[in-house]
N, C-alpha and C positions, 0 to 999 in steps of 0.2 A: 192270837192270844189265847190262853190254854186257858181248860177247860176238862173236866171229865169226874168218874171216882176212882179211888182209891178201899183195897179195905186192908186188914194183916189179921194174919195166920202161921202160925210159931213156927216162925223169926221171917216171915218172905211177907214181902208189900206188894200186892195182884197192884193194874195200876188199867185202868180203862180211859183216856187221857186225847183229844178233840184237839187239835192244833189247827189254829187257823195262824198267822200274820203276809207278812212280805217281806223277798225279800231284793235290792236293786244286784245284779252280775252285771257286767260289760261282753259286752255283745262282743264275741266270736266272733268277727268276721273286722269292725267297722268303729269296734270300742264303746258305741254310743254306752250310754246305763240304758237297763234294762231292768223293769220293776216285774216280778213274779209272784204271785200271791198260788200263798200253800194253805192245803188244807189236809189236815191229811188223820184220818183216825187211825190207834195202836192198842196193841195190849199189849202188854206184860211186867216183867216179875222183876224184882229184884229182891237180896237178900238186907236183914234189917240188923243197923253195923247192932251188938250186943250197948244194953242202957248210951243207946242214941235217943235223945227227940227227934230229930227233925234228922230229914236225908235228902240232899244234894238230889234232886233226879237233872240237873240242867245236865250233863253230859249224854242220858240217855233222848233227849231230845232234842238236841243237835243236830245229834248223830243221825235222826230220824228226819231230822229240816232235811241235812245233806247231805243225804242218801238220796230225799227223793227232788233236788234237782239236776235239773240240765247241761249237764257236761260243757253242752257250747251252743247258750243261750245263742239266741238273732233276736234282732230289735225288730227285722221284721224278711217274712220270707227271700224275698228276691233286696234284700239286704247284698250294695253290692263291695264292699268293705274297701278297706286303704287301698291304697298305692303300694306298690312291691318295692316302688324305690325309693322314691318321695311319700310317703303316711299320708298323702292327700285323702280324704276322703271321697269317697267318686258316690255317693250316694246324695251329698252335696252341690256338686260336682261331676259330674255324668258323662260331661262333652270333654272330661281333662286330657291331655296327651303331657306326661310327662315330662322336662325337658333338661328330665339331667340322662345323662345316656345307663348300662348297667354299667360299663369301665366307671367312669365319675366316680361312679358309688362310692363312700367310706364304707372302712370295712377296719378288723375288730387289730388287724395287726399291726397297721396305720396305728394310733391311738398308743401300743403298746413299742413301739420301738422311744 
């Protein structure tokens, strides 16, 4: 939801906006979806194109949302992530012992031959 106030003066639109939404991102350790609430208050200005009766503010709004996101979101503080060899979720299987050896793991070069 976006709410706020705006006024125009001498070819410039002055906007005072409040942005409330929820973003879903994958956990940076285990890839579980993480829902992140966003509540931002921003004041900005943009030029008004000549002979225009509408202005698209979505680039500015998306920029504010993206700038407020954590680049490394976690599903929980003690997330154990994925097994680096087989990809098993270590949160769901904390007792996991990988049956694959590091040397047995397929490499990118194996697929390119």
